N, C-alpha and C positions, 0 to 999 in steps of 0.2 A: 504494500500500500504506500510506503514511503517513496518508492520509485515512481509510482503514478503521480503522487503529489508533487514530486520534484519536476517531472515532465510537464505537468499542468502549470506550475509556477514559471518555468522557462517559456512555455508556449504563451502564457499570458503576457509576459514581458516582451517577447518577440512580436506578438500581435499588437501591443501598445506602440512599439517602435514603428511597425509597418503602417498602422492606422494613422499615426501622426504624420509620418512621411508622406503618405498618400494624400491626406487632406491638405497639408502644407504645399505640396507640389501642385495640387489642383488650384489652390487659392493664388499662389505665386504665379502660376501659369496664366491665370486669368488677367492679372494686373501687370506683370513685368515682361511677358514674352511678346509684347508688342513693341519691338524696337522702333524708335522714332524715325529713323531713316537707315538706309543701307550704307551710309558712308563709313569709312574705316574708323575714324575717331568716335562716332556715335556708337558703333558696334562694340568697340573696346570698352567704352564707358558702360554700356548696357551689360556686357558680360561681366565686368568688374563688380557691379552692384549685385548681379544675380549670384555671383560666387559667394559673396559674404552673406547674403540672405540664405542661400542654400546651406552654408556652413552652420549658420545660427540655428536653423530649424532642424538640421540633422543632429546637432549636439543636444538640442532640447529633447528631441525624440529619444535619443540614446539615454539621456539622463532619466527621463520618465520610465523607460523600459527597465532600467536597472532598479529604480525605486519600486516599481510594481513587482518585479521578481523578488526583491528582498522582502517586500510586504507579504507576499503570498507563501514564502518558504517557511516551513515549520522549524527546521533545524539549520543553523549556520547560514544566515542570509547572505553573508559575504561570499561564501563558496558558490552559491547559486548565482549571484551577480557576476562572479568571475567566469562561471560557465557560460552565461549569456554573453559576456564580453568576448569570450573565445569564439562563440558562434557568430557574433557580429563582425569580429575581425576576419574570420574566414570568408564570410559572405561579402564583406566590403572589398577584400582583396580580389576575390573572384570577379566581382562586378567591375572593379577598376581594370583588371586585365581584359575582361570581355569588352568593355567599352572602347578600349584603345585598339583592340583587334578588329572589332566590327564598327569602325567609324564611317558612317554614311555621310555623304555631302549634305543631305537634307536636315541632319540633326546638328544641334550645337555641341561641339566637342569641348570638354573642359581641359584645361592644361594639366600636364602630368603632375606638377607640384601640388595642384589642388586635390587631385584624386589621392595622392600619397598622404596629404594632410588629413583627408577624411578617413583613410584607412588607419592612420595612427591615432587620431583623436576620438573617433566614435567609441572604440572599446574603452578608452579612458573615461569617457562620459558615462558609460554604463556602470563602471566601477564606482564613480563618484555618486551616481544615483543610489547605489547600494549602501555606500558609506553615509549618505544623507539620511537614509532610513535608519541606519544604526545610531546616528547622532540623535534623531528624533526619539528613538526608543531609549536613549540614555546609556547605550552600551559603550559608545566612544566618549 
């Protein structure tokens, strides 16, 4: 029964990350994916704003996912948050590699430094979410 509970805690944390990312991507796509013009300076400015907004909501989603996982785990919330961080790390790395292999001209391609930054920071945000839950519980 403990294994099932662990699985459900990890699933809930991952679902939280995925739901927040999907919702934020939809909202940001509505407002920011309308580049004002196709000139190179405007395109760079648009891409720069989009990068930082994407980073902000990705880190917020990861933080919330780590918090939810730590909240739902019965024993050792930090271990559960670390497990979710490992899952997020593997999926983010796979996504980064896949996006640079399959770059179509019709889609916006993010710079390599940005994808590496996401791969490095999102698992850290998951762990911080778990630590935040421990801090609220008074364990830390």
